[in-house]
C-alpha positions in Angstrom: 96.7 101.3 131.2 96.7 104.0 133.9 99.7 102.5 135.7 102.7 104.7 136.5 104.8 101.6 135.7 104.1 102.3 132.1 105.7 105.8 132.1 109.2 104.5 131.4 107.9 102.5 128.4 106.6 105.6 126.6 109.2 108.2 127.5 111.2 107.6 124.3 109.4 105.6 121.5 111.8 106.6 118.8 113.3 103.1 118.4 109.9 101.5 117.9 108.2 104.1 115.7 105.9 104.2 113.8 103.7 103.1 116.7 100.2 103.7 117.9 99.7 104.0 121.7 96.2 103.4 123.1 95.6 104.5 126.6 93.0 105.8 129.1 95.7 107.7 131.0 96.1 111.4 130.5 99.6 111.4 132.0 100.7 108.8 129.4 99.1 110.7 126.6 101.0 113.9 127.6 104.3 112.0 127.2 103.3 110.4 123.9 101.7 113.5 122.2 105.0 115.4 121.3 106.8 112.3 120.0 107.4 112.1 116.3 105.8 109.1 114.5 103.9 108.1 117.6 100.2 108.0 117.0 98.0 108.4 120.1 94.5 107.1 120.7 93.2 108.4 124.0 90.1 106.5 124.9 87.6 108.8 126.5 85.2 108.3 129.3 84.6 109.9 132.7 87.8 111.7 133.9 89.0 110.8 137.4 91.5 113.4 138.7 92.8 111.0 141.3 94.1 108.7 138.5 94.5 111.4 135.8 92.7 108.8 133.6 89.3 108.0 132.0 87.0 105.2 133.1 83.4 104.0 132.6 81.2 102.7 129.9 82.5 105.1 127.2 86.0 103.9 127.9 85.0 100.2 127.7 83.0 100.7 124.5 85.9 102.5 122.9 88.3 99.7 123.8 85.9 97.1 122.6 86.2 98.6 119.1 90.0 98.1 119.0 92.4 95.2 118.6 95.9 96.0 119.9 99.1 93.9 119.5 100.3 94.4 123.1 98.8 95.4 126.4 101.1 96.3 129.3 99.5 96.8 132.6 99.9 96.6 136.3 97.6 95.7 139.2 97.2 97.0 142.7 97.2 93.6 144.3 98.1 90.1 143.3 97.7 86.6 144.6 99.5 83.8 142.9 96.4 83.2 140.7 94.7 86.5 140.1 95.2 90.3 139.7 92.9 92.7 141.6 92.1 96.4 141.9 90.3 98.3 144.6 88.1 100.3 142.2 85.4 98.4 140.2 85.5 100.8 137.3 89.2 100.5 136.9 89.0 96.7 137.1 86.3 96.8 134.4 88.6 98.9 132.1 91.6 96.6 132.7 89.5 93.6 131.8 88.5 95.2 128.5 92.1 96.2 127.8 93.1 92.5 128.2 90.2 91.4 126.0 91.3 93.8 123.2 94.9 92.7 123.2 96.8 89.9 121.4 99.7 89.8 123.8 99.4 90.7 127.5 102.2 91.6 129.9 101.7 92.2 133.6 104.3 94.5 135.3 104.2 94.2 139.1 106.8 94.6 141.8 107.0 92.2 144.7 104.9 94.5 147.0 101.8 93.8 144.9 101.8 90.2 146.3 101.3 91.5 149.8 98.4 93.8 149.0 94.7 93.2 148.9 92.0 94.6 146.7 88.3 93.8 146.2 87.7 93.6 142.4 89.2 90.8 140.3 90.8 91.9 137.1 91.5 88.4 135.9 93.6 85.3 136.3 97.4 85.6 135.9 97.2 82.8 133.3 95.6 85.3 131.0 99.0 87.1 130.8 101.7 86.0 128.4 104.4 87.3 130.7 104.6 88.5 134.3 107.5 90.9 135.0 108.4 91.3 138.7 111.4 92.2 140.8 114.0 90.1 142.6 112.3 90.7 146.0 109.4 88.4 145.0 109.5 85.4 147.3 110.7 82.2 145.8 107.5 80.4 146.9 105.5 82.9 144.8 107.7 82.3 141.8 107.4 78.6 142.2 103.6 78.8 142.4 103.5 80.9 139.3 105.8 78.4 137.5 103.5 75.5 138.6 100.7 77.2 136.6 103.0 77.6 133.6 103.0 81.3 134.0 106.1 82.8 132.3 107.8 85.1 134.8 110.8 87.4 134.2 112.5 88.6 137.3 114.3 92.0 137.0 116.4 94.1 139.3 
């Protein structure tokens, strides 16, 4: 998705090529384009300079035509049950990305659990894995475990 958390995932794809990367983020596309054996699908839509990404109905319809193996995304805000974003169009695109993916991973540092946002992306139970950092409170990790949400804590 258009998360800067994904930059480190695409900086060097040489060990997983051939691969196809699907994104709505221009800044991700710029990193993938020059890599050998990395195919790029940049879903279009209305360009938003503040996110350096594309959103809207065209983006959603493009994503609806695809089935991807893995979706890695972040969210602006999290509760122990749901992911949220402050922009409705971004939340809509994130929901479609999840619907188009076989496996779903949420990457979110501990600060996301202290933030609020208006639009629901979806339940955390929709994700196959949640990756967070060691600063995430134990009570949050316990509540996620109580819902059978697989969590990996990293430094």
